[in-house]
VEXMIMI-851717 format. One line per field, with one value per residue (C-alpha): residue number from 1; x, y, z. Coordinates in steps of 0.1 Angstrom, whole numbers. Example, Ala and Ser with C-alpha at 12.3 -4.5 7.8 and 13.67 -1.06 7.14 Angstrom:
BEGIN
nr = (1, 2)
east = (123, 137)
north = (-45, -11)
up = (78, 71)
***
This chain:
BEGIN
nr = (1, 2, 3, 4, 5, 6, 7, 8, 9, 10, 11, 12, 13, 14, 15, 16, 17, 18, 19, 20, 21, 22, 23, 24, 25, 26, 27, 28, 29, 30, 31, 32, 33, 34, 35, 36, 37, 38, 39, 40, 41, 42, 43, 44, 45, 46, 47, 48, 49, 50, 51, 52, 53, 54, 55, 56, 57, 58, 59, 60, 61, 62, 63, 64, 65, 66, 67, 68, 69, 70, 71, 72, 73, 74, 75, 76, 77, 78, 79, 80, 81, 82, 83, 84, 85, 86, 87, 88, 89, 90, 91, 92, 93, 94, 95, 96, 97, 98, 99, 100, 101, 102, 103, 104, 105, 106, 107, 108, 109, 110, 111, 112, 113, 114, 115, 116, 117, 118, 119, 120, 121, 122, 123, 124, 125, 126, 127, 128, 129, 130, 131, 132, 133, 134, 135, 136, 137, 138, 139, 140, 141, 142, 143, 144, 145, 146, 147, 148, 149, 150, 151, 152, 153, 154, 155, 156, 157, 158, 159, 160, 161, 162, 163, 164, 165, 166, 167, 168, 169, 170, 171, 172, 173, 174, 175, 176, 177, 178, 179, 180, 181, 182, 183, 184, 185, 186, 187, 188, 189, 190, 191, 192, 193, 194, 195, 196, 197, 198, 199, 200, 201, 202, 203, 204, 205, 206, 207, 208, 209, 210, 211, 212, 213, 214, 215, 216, 217, 218, 219, 220, 221, 222, 223, 224, 225, 226, 227, 228, 229, 230, 231, 232, 233, 234, 235, 236, 237, 238, 239, 240, 241, 242, 243, 244, 245, 246, 247, 248, 249, 250, 251, 252, 253, 254, 255, 256, 257, 258, 259, 260, 261, 262, 263, 264, 265, 266, 267, 268, 269, 270, 271, 272, 273, 274, 275, 276, 277, 278, 279, 280, 281, 282, 283, 284, 285, 286, 287, 288, 289, 290, 291, 292, 293, 294, 295, 296, 297, 298, 299, 300, 301, 302, 303, 304, 305, 306, 307, 308, 309, 310, 311, 312, 313, 314, 315, 316, 317, 318, 319, 320, 321, 322, 323, 324, 325, 326, 327, 328, 329, 330, 331, 332, 333, 334, 335, 336, 337, 338, 339, 340, 341, 342, 343, 344, 345, 346, 347, 348, 349, 350, 351, 352, 353, 354, 355, 356, 357, 358, 359, 360, 361, 362, 363, 364, 365, 366, 367, 368, 369, 370, 371, 372, 373, 374, 375, 376, 377, 378, 379, 380, 381, 382, 383, 384, 385, 386, 387, 388, 389, 390, 391, 392, 393, 394, 395, 396, 397, 398, 399, 400, 401, 402, 403, 404, 405, 406, 407, 408, 409, 410, 411, 412, 413, 414, 415, 416, 417, 418, 419, 420, 421, 422, 423, 424, 425, 426, 427, 428, 429, 430, 431, 432, 433, 434, 435, 436, 437, 438, 439, 440, 441, 442, 443, 444, 445, 446, 447, 448, 449, 450, 451, 452, 453, 454, 455, 456, 457, 458, 459, 460, 461, 462, 463, 464, 465, 466, 467, 468, 469, 470, 471, 472, 473, 474, 475, 476, 477, 478, 479, 480, 481, 482, 483, 484, 485, 486, 487, 488, 489, 490, 491, 492, 493, 494, 495, 496, 497, 498, 499, 500, 501, 502, 503, 504, 505, 506, 507, 508, 509, 510, 511, 512, 513, 514, 515, 516, 517, 518, 519, 520, 521, 522, 523, 524, 525, 526, 527, 528, 529, 530, 531, 532, 533, 534, 535, 536, 537, 538, 539, 540, 541, 542, 543, 544, 545, 546, 547, 548, 549, 550, 551, 552, 553, 554, 555, 556, 557, 558, 559, 560, 561, 562, 563, 564, 565, 566, 567, 568, 569, 570, 571, 572, 573, 574, 575, 576, 577, 578, 579, 580, 581, 582, 583, 584, 585, 586, 587, 588, 589, 590, 591, 592, 593, 594, 595, 596, 597, 598, 599, 600, 601, 602, 603, 604, 605, 606, 607, 608, 609, 610, 611, 612, 613, 614, 615, 616, 617, 618, 619, 620, 621, 622, 623, 624, 625, 626, 627, 628, 629, 630, 631, 632, 633, 634, 635, 636, 637, 638, 639, 640, 641, 642, 643, 644, 645, 646, 647, 648, 649, 650, 651, 652, 653, 654, 655, 656, 657, 658, 659, 660, 661, 662, 663, 664, 665, 666, 667, 668, 669, 670, 671, 672, 673, 674, 675, 676, 677, 678, 679, 680, 681, 682, 683, 684, 685, 686, 687, 688, 689, 690, 691, 692, 693, 694, 695, 696, 697, 698, 699, 700, 701, 702, 703, 704, 705, 706, 707, 708, 709, 710, 711, 712, 713, 714, 715, 716, 717, 718, 719, 720, 721, 722, 723, 724)
east = (2088, 2061, 2025, 2001, 1990, 1978, 1966, 1954, 1920, 1907, 1885, 1902, 1883, 1894, 1932, 1931, 1923, 1947, 1973, 1967, 1999, 2004, 1978, 1939, 1914, 1875, 1868, 1827, 1815, 1791, 1769, 1782, 1813, 1843, 1853, 1869, 1888, 1901, 1907, 1929, 1951, 1959, 1970, 1989, 2003, 2016, 2032, 2050, 2054, 2055, 2075, 2057, 2060, 2029, 2041, 2027, 1992, 1964, 1933, 1898, 1866, 1830, 1820, 1849, 1841, 1844, 1878, 1891, 1880, 1902, 1932, 1928, 1928, 1955, 1974, 1965, 1981, 2007, 2016, 2034, 2012, 1999, 1985, 2008, 1985, 1966, 1936, 1902, 1873, 1869, 1866, 1894, 1917, 1909, 1909, 1949, 1959, 1944, 1961, 1996, 1989, 1974, 1994, 1991, 1954, 1945, 1935, 1946, 1965, 1939, 1916, 1881, 1854, 1823, 1793, 1759, 1742, 1773, 1770, 1727, 1736, 1753, 1735, 1701, 1729, 1734, 1698, 1688, 1724, 1702, 1675, 1656, 1626, 1636, 1601, 1615, 1649, 1651, 1688, 1681, 1670, 1703, 1719, 1713, 1722, 1753, 1767, 1750, 1769, 1802, 1795, 1795, 1833, 1813, 1816, 1795, 1809, 1802, 1768, 1744, 1708, 1693, 1674, 1657, 1659, 1658, 1680, 1704, 1696, 1708, 1742, 1739, 1740, 1764, 1793, 1786, 1782, 1821, 1832, 1822, 1834, 1868, 1872, 1869, 1882, 1855, 1854, 1827, 1825, 1817, 1842, 1872, 1868, 1863, 1892, 1912, 1904, 1911, 1949, 1959, 1950, 1963, 1992, 2012, 2045, 2020, 1997, 2028, 2048, 2013, 2009, 2044, 2042, 2002, 2007, 1983, 1945, 1925, 1882, 1859, 1824, 1829, 1791, 1785, 1810, 1794, 1810, 1839, 1849, 1856, 1875, 1898, 1902, 1910, 1936, 1958, 1957, 1967, 1984, 2007, 1987, 1971, 1936, 1925, 1881, 1861, 1817, 1787, 1765, 1734, 1739, 1736, 1710, 1719, 1716, 1695, 1730, 1745, 1761, 1769, 1766, 1784, 1812, 1823, 1815, 1834, 1862, 1866, 1868, 1890, 1919, 1922, 1938, 1915, 1914, 1881, 1875, 1834, 1835, 1806, 1807, 1788, 1790, 1764, 1728, 1713, 1720, 1677, 1681, 1707, 1690, 1656, 1677, 1693, 1658, 1650, 1679, 1680, 1649, 1673, 1691, 1726, 1740, 1779, 1757, 1769, 1758, 1756, 1760, 1772, 1786, 1762, 1728, 1702, 1684, 1646, 1622, 1613, 1581, 1557, 1531, 1495, 1487, 1450, 1462, 1492, 1490, 1487, 1514, 1528, 1514, 1525, 1566, 1563, 1551, 1573, 1603, 1587, 1590, 1626, 1635, 1614, 1639, 1669, 1677, 1697, 1673, 1704, 1699, 1668, 1656, 1624, 1633, 1613, 1620, 1603, 1609, 1565, 1565, 1582, 1552, 1531, 1558, 1569, 1537, 1533, 1572, 1560, 1530, 1542, 1576, 1597, 1631, 1636, 1658, 1656, 1690, 1705, 1674, 1647, 1615, 1586, 1571, 1608, 1609, 1615, 1582, 1564, 1570, 1564, 1525, 1517, 1537, 1505, 1480, 1492, 1488, 1458, 1446, 1468, 1477, 1498, 1521, 1554, 1581, 1550, 1550, 1585, 1587, 1564, 1557, 1583, 1580, 1576, 1593, 1570, 1591, 1596, 1630, 1650, 1648, 1609, 1609, 1632, 1612, 1584, 1602, 1615, 1573, 1563, 1590, 1589, 1546, 1548, 1532, 1530, 1542, 1512, 1494, 1530, 1524, 1486, 1499, 1527, 1549, 1534, 1535, 1578, 1576, 1583, 1551, 1562, 1576, 1539, 1516, 1539, 1536, 1496, 1496, 1507, 1479, 1457, 1463, 1460, 1428, 1418, 1424, 1415, 1372, 1379, 1386, 1364, 1342, 1360, 1371, 1408, 1421, 1403, 1420, 1450, 1445, 1434, 1464, 1490, 1475, 1462, 1496, 1520, 1540, 1538, 1550, 1572, 1592, 1586, 1609, 1629, 1656, 1632, 1640, 1639, 1607, 1593, 1601, 1589, 1552, 1551, 1558, 1526, 1507, 1512, 1504, 1469, 1472, 1482, 1458, 1427, 1431, 1442, 1422, 1421, 1439, 1414, 1422, 1404, 1429, 1416, 1386, 1385, 1404, 1397, 1405, 1430, 1441, 1450, 1461, 1483, 1493, 1503, 1523, 1546, 1544, 1557, 1590, 1599, 1599, 1611, 1640, 1664, 1694, 1733, 1739, 1705, 1695, 1672, 1652, 1668, 1641, 1655, 1652, 1665, 1691, 1704, 1707, 1735, 1767, 1748, 1735, 1715, 1702, 1667, 1648, 1616, 1616, 1581, 1561, 1562, 1529, 1525, 1535, 1552, 1577, 1583, 1572, 1553, 1576, 1598, 1570, 1567, 1604, 1623, 1659, 1642, 1622, 1654, 1671, 1639, 1650, 1686, 1670, 1647, 1680, 1704, 1671, 1672, 1711, 1710, 1695, 1722, 1691, 1657, 1636, 1602, 1591, 1553, 1529, 1491, 1463, 1451, 1473, 1462, 1477, 1469, 1442, 1422, 1424, 1437, 1431, 1475, 1484, 1515, 1554, 1556, 1592, 1575, 1562, 1598, 1604, 1601, 1576, 1590, 1616, 1585, 1561, 1530, 1519, 1481, 1457, 1435, 1406, 1417, 1402, 1427, 1437, 1472, 1502, 1518, 1523, 1546, 1536, 1529, 1494, 1472, 1481, 1438, 1425, 1394, 1365, 1358, 1328, 1318, 1293, 1267, 1266, 1287, 1321, 1352, 1343, 1303, 1285, 1265, 1248, 1245, 1221, 1248, 1278, 1266, 1273, 1305, 1325, 1336, 1373, 1375, 1367, 1379, 1366, 1329, 1301, 1295, 1332, 1325, 1338, 1340, 1356, 1343, 1358, 1327, 1323, 1314, 1329, 1361, 1373, 1353, 1358, 1317, 1310, 1285, 1256, 1255, 1262, 1227, 1248, 1222, 1231, 1229)
north = (-660, -683, -656, -687, -689, -658, -650, -686, -689, -653, -642, -621, -586, -600, -605, -573, -560, -575, -565, -530, -504, -482, -456, -449, -478, -484, -521, -520, -558, -570, -590, -626, -617, -622, -593, -603, -627, -598, -571, -601, -616, -574, -572, -611, -594, -559, -579, -610, -596, -555, -556, -536, -544, -556, -531, -505, -520, -504, -525, -516, -533, -532, -555, -574, -607, -594, -583, -616, -632, -606, -618, -653, -654, -634, -652, -681, -668, -652, -680, -658, -639, -612, -601, -568, -557, -529, -545, -540, -517, -481, -476, -505, -487, -452, -466, -479, -449, -429, -460, -447, -411, -402, -370, -355, -364, -348, -375, -395, -424, -446, -434, -452, -458, -463, -478, -467, -474, -458, -425, -424, -432, -404, -379, -388, -377, -343, -334, -342, -322, -293, -297, -303, -321, -360, -359, -331, -336, -373, -390, -415, -386, -356, -389, -398, -351, -356, -389, -369, -337, -361, -383, -354, -343, -314, -299, -278, -245, -257, -260, -234, -237, -216, -193, -225, -223, -261, -268, -243, -261, -294, -282, -270, -303, -317, -290, -302, -336, -331, -308, -341, -371, -346, -342, -377, -395, -408, -417, -430, -448, -420, -397, -414, -412, -378, -376, -401, -374, -343, -357, -360, -318, -312, -321, -326, -344, -373, -374, -372, -400, -423, -409, -422, -453, -466, -460, -485, -477, -507, -502, -531, -521, -486, -483, -476, -451, -419, -381, -386, -423, -410, -381, -402, -419, -391, -374, -398, -406, -375, -366, -397, -422, -453, -459, -492, -490, -519, -515, -517, -491, -515, -525, -493, -497, -476, -440, -434, -445, -416, -437, -418, -436, -412, -414, -442, -410, -382, -410, -408, -371, -364, -394, -384, -409, -432, -465, -481, -519, -540, -577, -586, -621, -638, -673, -670, -674, -693, -670, -666, -649, -628, -615, -606, -589, -568, -564, -551, -525, -511, -492, -475, -439, -430, -465, -468, -493, -530, -565, -594, -625, -668, -691, -716, -725, -706, -728, -725, -698, -674, -692, -663, -670, -645, -651, -646, -629, -632, -657, -684, -661, -680, -709, -715, -708, -734, -756, -753, -756, -788, -805, -792, -805, -838, -846, -844, -807, -788, -759, -733, -732, -714, -678, -663, -626, -596, -554, -550, -565, -566, -587, -614, -627, -643, -662, -672, -686, -707, -722, -727, -752, -768, -777, -761, -746, -710, -684, -646, -639, -603, -599, -607, -628, -613, -616, -610, -575, -546, -524, -553, -563, -530, -529, -563, -551, -523, -553, -575, -546, -541, -584, -583, -551, -576, -584, -572, -575, -557, -533, -521, -524, -495, -481, -454, -460, -430, -413, -403, -388, -420, -425, -459, -445, -442, -473, -488, -474, -495, -523, -523, -516, -547, -564, -555, -562, -591, -571, -574, -534, -521, -523, -514, -480, -477, -471, -448, -475, -460, -429, -432, -414, -370, -353, -350, -388, -395, -377, -390, -427, -416, -406, -437, -462, -438, -442, -483, -482, -460, -485, -508, -494, -483, -517, -536, -555, -547, -572, -586, -564, -537, -536, -540, -514, -487, -498, -495, -459, -441, -456, -435, -458, -446, -413, -425, -445, -421, -397, -419, -419, -420, -455, -472, -453, -465, -505, -502, -483, -513, -537, -522, -523, -559, -564, -557, -573, -603, -599, -597, -628, -642, -677, -694, -732, -762, -780, -776, -756, -727, -729, -724, -691, -654, -643, -619, -641, -666, -644, -635, -670, -667, -646, -660, -690, -679, -655, -691, -718, -719, -700, -725, -729, -724, -755, -768, -767, -733, -714, -683, -650, -615, -587, -574, -551, -582, -602, -588, -601, -637, -663, -695, -721, -713, -676, -668, -629, -619, -589, -574, -550, -520, -495, -526, -532, -505, -489, -457, -427, -443, -436, -402, -403, -405, -413, -440, -454, -458, -474, -495, -511, -517, -532, -559, -563, -574, -595, -619, -620, -636, -668, -695, -714, -710, -680, -675, -641, -632, -610, -613, -596, -583, -579, -574, -543, -523, -549, -540, -556, -540, -546, -545, -539, -560, -543, -527, -546, -578, -561, -553, -585, -599, -624, -655, -653, -661, -695, -683, -702, -704, -713, -739, -727, -686, -659, -631, -604, -612, -595, -583, -550, -531, -497, -492, -494, -477, -482, -490, -525, -513, -529, -571, -585, -623, -644, -639, -593, -590, -562, -560, -533, -537, -540, -569, -589, -624, -637, -650, -627, -599, -568, -569, -556, -577, -581, -612, -631, -662, -693, -696, -714, -738, -730, -692, -682, -648, -631, -610, -586, -584, -561, -585, -614, -606, -621, -650, -672, -678, -702, -679, -707, -714, -678, -663, -630, -601, -562, -534)
up = (1529, 1521, 1519, 1511, 1539, 1543, 1507, 1500, 1518, 1504, 1474, 1446, 1465, 1496, 1487, 1471, 1503, 1522, 1503, 1496, 1492, 1525, 1519, 1530, 1526, 1530, 1527, 1524, 1533, 1530, 1555, 1558, 1535, 1557, 1569, 1603, 1576, 1557, 1592, 1605, 1573, 1569, 1606, 1594, 1558, 1577, 1601, 1580, 1546, 1552, 1579, 1607, 1636, 1657, 1684, 1658, 1646, 1665, 1658, 1669, 1674, 1697, 1718, 1740, 1722, 1694, 1709, 1716, 1687, 1669, 1688, 1692, 1649, 1649, 1675, 1652, 1624, 1634, 1654, 1687, 1711, 1707, 1739, 1734, 1706, 1710, 1700, 1714, 1715, 1718, 1752, 1766, 1742, 1749, 1791, 1792, 1774, 1795, 1825, 1808, 1809, 1838, 1848, 1816, 1812, 1846, 1868, 1900, 1892, 1911, 1896, 1887, 1860, 1876, 1851, 1845, 1867, 1898, 1875, 1880, 1913, 1910, 1894, 1920, 1949, 1926, 1927, 1966, 1970, 1950, 1962, 1931, 1925, 1914, 1892, 1869, 1867, 1864, 1869, 1838, 1816, 1830, 1825, 1791, 1781, 1799, 1778, 1750, 1749, 1754, 1726, 1704, 1719, 1748, 1776, 1796, 1785, 1745, 1751, 1742, 1765, 1732, 1759, 1772, 1812, 1811, 1791, 1812, 1845, 1829, 1816, 1853, 1862, 1838, 1854, 1885, 1875, 1858, 1894, 1911, 1892, 1894, 1929, 1933, 1904, 1888, 1850, 1832, 1805, 1783, 1794, 1788, 1748, 1749, 1783, 1753, 1727, 1750, 1762, 1725, 1723, 1748, 1741, 1709, 1719, 1735, 1700, 1673, 1693, 1690, 1656, 1644, 1664, 1650, 1614, 1610, 1624, 1619, 1627, 1622, 1622, 1611, 1603, 1636, 1648, 1667, 1662, 1689, 1686, 1644, 1657, 1685, 1646, 1627, 1646, 1659, 1618, 1616, 1575, 1574, 1587, 1568, 1583, 1573, 1582, 1576, 1576, 1558, 1552, 1545, 1578, 1600, 1626, 1654, 1645, 1679, 1696, 1680, 1651, 1613, 1587, 1567, 1586, 1553, 1531, 1550, 1553, 1519, 1518, 1546, 1536, 1500, 1481, 1498, 1473, 1479, 1477, 1480, 1496, 1475, 1473, 1505, 1528, 1549, 1526, 1496, 1463, 1468, 1505, 1488, 1465, 1486, 1507, 1477, 1459, 1496, 1510, 1468, 1478, 1498, 1487, 1489, 1494, 1482, 1463, 1467, 1452, 1471, 1457, 1460, 1441, 1465, 1445, 1453, 1478, 1490, 1486, 1510, 1529, 1537, 1563, 1562, 1598, 1609, 1641, 1664, 1681, 1648, 1634, 1668, 1665, 1627, 1642, 1671, 1648, 1624, 1650, 1668, 1629, 1629, 1664, 1655, 1620, 1641, 1640, 1666, 1687, 1685, 1654, 1645, 1656, 1657, 1655, 1657, 1655, 1693, 1729, 1735, 1705, 1731, 1747, 1724, 1712, 1751, 1758, 1725, 1733, 1763, 1759, 1732, 1762, 1733, 1753, 1746, 1752, 1752, 1736, 1747, 1773, 1797, 1790, 1796, 1829, 1838, 1825, 1850, 1838, 1837, 1876, 1880, 1867, 1883, 1919, 1922, 1907, 1930, 1955, 1946, 1956, 1987, 2011, 2025, 1996, 2013, 1980, 1960, 1986, 1986, 1949, 1939, 1973, 1955, 1921, 1905, 1926, 1951, 1986, 2005, 2005, 2025, 2056, 2055, 2040, 2068, 2094, 2085, 2081, 2117, 2131, 2111, 2121, 2161, 2160, 2131, 2113, 2072, 2059, 2043, 2083, 2095, 2076, 2083, 2115, 2099, 2119, 2152, 2151, 2143, 2112, 2106, 2092, 2057, 2052, 2066, 2043, 2017, 2030, 2035, 1993, 1984, 2004, 1994, 1957, 1964, 1976, 1944, 1923, 1937, 1940, 1905, 1894, 1917, 1889, 1863, 1832, 1840, 1812, 1822, 1853, 1840, 1816, 1849, 1866, 1838, 1835, 1865, 1889, 1868, 1856, 1827, 1832, 1848, 1820, 1791, 1812, 1798, 1763, 1735, 1720, 1755, 1767, 1737, 1740, 1779, 1775, 1741, 1771, 1790, 1760, 1759, 1791, 1787, 1754, 1778, 1799, 1771, 1754, 1789, 1795, 1833, 1827, 1827, 1858, 1898, 1907, 1881, 1886, 1920, 1915, 1899, 1866, 1881, 1906, 1881, 1856, 1883, 1890, 1849, 1863, 1884, 1867, 1834, 1848, 1868, 1836, 1803, 1798, 1784, 1804, 1796, 1782, 1770, 1735, 1732, 1703, 1700, 1705, 1692, 1688, 1649, 1663, 1688, 1660, 1639, 1634, 1642, 1617, 1616, 1593, 1602, 1605, 1615, 1608, 1619, 1627, 1588, 1594, 1587, 1616, 1631, 1615, 1595, 1626, 1630, 1637, 1609, 1581, 1584, 1588, 1556, 1575, 1599, 1577, 1555, 1590, 1591, 1558, 1563, 1596, 1574, 1559, 1583, 1594, 1561, 1558, 1590, 1577, 1555, 1541, 1557, 1557, 1572, 1569, 1584, 1591, 1607, 1592, 1627, 1658, 1695, 1711, 1742, 1746, 1712, 1678, 1652, 1610, 1596, 1561, 1551, 1553, 1523, 1527, 1522, 1487, 1475, 1476, 1442, 1436, 1421, 1447, 1476, 1479, 1505, 1521, 1533, 1561, 1551, 1536, 1532, 1506, 1511, 1485, 1470, 1493, 1466, 1452, 1437, 1461, 1492, 1501, 1526, 1561, 1559, 1543, 1519, 1533, 1526, 1523, 1538, 1514, 1533, 1529, 1560, 1559, 1578, 1607, 1603, 1635, 1646, 1671, 1690, 1708, 1730, 1735, 1723, 1701, 1679, 1654, 1627, 1623, 1591, 1573, 1554, 1537, 1517, 1517, 1546, 1555, 1558, 1588, 1599, 1635, 1656, 1685, 1711, 1736, 1761, 1753, 1730, 1701, 1688, 1651, 1641, 1611, 1594, 1586, 1623, 1640, 1634, 1632, 1630, 1613, 1639)
***
């Protein structure tokens, strides 16, 4: 038969993978090397050349979108419908299996799948039924524990409490929760995989039937498999299966959710005779971008080893921008985006990447100022995030007790024993007497509430009154800081799984920074408002505008994790500073640091033509300006690949260092004898600390963080600063 359509579009390494003999294959596929093409063409080869029935092939990927794309491409290549093929996600295929064999799996025929929200509500009811303190036994934490154990393939009886009472209680809650699910015929996402695995373990004849049917199992993004997914694959493949897996150890960035990069090495041991094929030719990025990415990732130990290359041109050098601060960084990015758009290029071809969601705020503000539409990919705009809305609701209630939406949002957040029945009673009384919820609550809903509910309500109202009294006369950022710290929302969100909690807390820190840097608009309306009123209005307006519609040509803002699998002609890799990227939590964790370096590698390889890398010499965090050191990842890029972009008149030490420097800067002097960190006094602004200096002679400027006036840039010739 004519195999030209299958192998002709492939390079040599891809062709080797597609036409591999009937044996286990591990394809180590670099970024942009055509791994999806290899999977699709491998399936076509098996069907058309090896005469394997399409119904005897099982292909697994990680997202429904990727699965749909794969089915479409297989159907186009084979020129036949492929709806009956088993192509889908791990969860989707497990669900399909359990529907077919519900009886053997110990499930009712009409079993229902519950999502994460349903699971959490079920756990909340369980905690209440067991009369446990919801503040101590947080449903989100219990959910995280249960799902984590299921991902490891563990039932309650398989878990040791290690002599810890708290862990013993979590195991008990897992057991009780599972009994409720069994009684009601409910299956959560983690249960799908675990139950499917147990189905095969407990039914050898059924397993043998599927092993005979699916000798050819193909898995995409293999480096992202967790323990139960790998066990599922391994048992299905058995002794006679010929699994074909594609992955990239350099793009393993999901350790925090259970992914195990070591499965790539384990695969070679579990399946003797595995043929390993490397896809190193990149079809996405320029030669310069690939050289930079290779140089960064080469600093990780224990890699399977590959070197991305392209037969295209080297293209443009990387552009490195050394910003004064995060606002300067955002302005620089915005100016480049504006120039790009003015030249007739699509905004959607540009992506701004950052490590933390909290970093989006400054970019959002800069883009709004310039009327550049944008979209936060895979997430919410800053002022739309739950934790930000919670904090602002407290602040609004302090400013206006009759703000009913804010009252409802935080009256029981964190949980303080004010249930839906109590809130409904307050609502009913407010409706009957045309009053606000606060006024209704002041009277304990006309005496209709039982003592416990009334006391809880009074405690909440006293908290609001205390916050109002404590913040009276404070500066805007101090008000926000105090409310964030004293309202209880920090402790509330700290109870979530570590990475999610950290993101929430970083966003709350950024809210304080936003308040400190806030300047009311120079218009008549805002001049008549207090800074707090103006800031609250600003937050509302920003949450309602700016994010582009689905049809609109928008700049893409996203975290580095969200960017995986995407590509853009122009990419901005921002915030490359020690303690930010790599994150401070990874600095003393070799495994964490290597994962962050892989994340940097993923970010760099999203760029097709133009890559900007930026860092700030100082960055405001929790309302405080911190001096920053460029990320070690910058110093790992060969200098000859980089073109440094400097602001006018800027004098700064070189960014490139062969060894990572200390996170603390050495003091730098101005030509007037001032050093970074030195205390000075200004006639108008009072006392402050020197944060930065630039220029020389008559152009010399110094940046000072004043205790009462905030951060100011001053020309040394006119500032009249005195040493303190």
